Phi, psi and omega in degrees: 000142178299133186302328184284328175289313183298318179299317181298312176310306187297319181296320182292321175296322185290335179287347187283161174306151187313301184307310180293325178296313176303306185304319178292310177311309181299321178297319171300316179293325186287326186257337184232338190248216191282359177259010179297316179237124189265130174217118182274357191296325180297319182282329171297319177298322180293326176295320182296316183298316177306309179307318178298319175298315181298312177302319180301332176269016175074027179247182182223161184263320189304124179075008186266165177256130175245148173241112173268132179253124178093086183285316184075212185272345189224181185235030188292325175293310174309315177298321178296317179295321175292323176296333177277352175121357179309141180275328181201135171234120174259131182235128190234148175215145176290332179244140185279075186266339187313135180231119183296327179295326176290324181303310185282338169300313179299314175297328174292323179287327177296321180297312185284343179235045185300325186291317181297314178299316180305312183297321178299323185273340187299331184267005183278350180070026186270120177288349186246358188308305189301314185287324187285324183285325175297320173299320184295313180296331180264001185284172182276196184237037172254127186298319182295330175287324182291317178301317180297315181299321190262003183064023178269128176244119175266119177240116176200134000290150180212142178266106184289356178267353184206087183256144177283070185216142183289160176303139177063019181279358185234143173271320183220126177259119189224161168197167178222112177054050178235315187301334179292342183265005188247126179309145187307310179298324174293317180298325177302316184287326177296322181285323175295318174296321184296321177293326181289318186290323178279344183063207181278346190250341188280180182223150168258129182227111184227137170260126175247123175273100178274006182273156173297109186297334180294332181295342183291331178247344178244100187288357180282344179243158181262173183294343175244022177309321183288352180284356184283341194255155179282168181298321176299315181294318180287328178293323180290319184286311189219040181268024179279167181299340189260340185232005180306137176222127181283348176062017177300150173260169187301321177295326180291320181288320172301320176302319184289332176296313177296326179290334178280000174086027178255144171264118186282116188267327187206140170234104178256096190256158171244124183252135174276110185290326179300314183297319182299309180303313181301315174301316179293333176275001174111013175308121188277128181241155175301156181308327180299340183249355195287338181270009184262153169295146181311318188293328179286310177292338177266007170287118185263354181184149176200137171277129176240129185240119182219156172223188184292138182289131178079000000 
């Protein structure tokens, strides 16, 4: 779909009263958008990847408590962490998007593709995967029962800058493709809260998608297309609750981790070479991005792993 048409539709839906807006947006996504075909594999893979970063820092997943920022419509990342041995996963979202029908479609997909799921997890070294996966496959179709079985606690609406949890009550503060949708000042608060929750021994492990999300469905534009626009233009075009993107680049986000008193242990980025080449050939970007290296503006995703500074 043309990105301008998609933006217009989203802006129109966002102007509706909240209840009607959520329902309409879900209907459009379910029948015309990204929720038409359900596959949990990308977020299951993200859980496995998170576990590897945690292990690289000399930590373990089994029996630990996770706090996920940005639940969305499904529970695939929390389920992946549970399958890997997590003891408790608290998942929070400012918007109450979670849909039971999607959760159980994902479980059904896992059931039909059990061998594929097994291969994904076999290298993760989880001693409990087989037993937990069996329980998941044999479970019922009530969301409350699934949450109880997996130790997943869903909170929405919830403010990730101020959660009712004690200091140091979380081992790992995580997200997948969420931080780019949070305004910079709010994101700074989310990271400070993450530091408080993990205390001195925990880690923050986050995947940030730095690409223009409209390019995921409109192949006529590239991954850095949105860097052309000023903040005012971009707010007018796509500043709604469903498509808001802070357009921070990887150096900006790493800087916010540092400002929150966190030590960044690893930044594992993905650079779009076509974007870098376009920038070097003179692709025009707004002045906000003009002083950055091509590789920085062309980074389209990154895993960031951090702990308490000092």
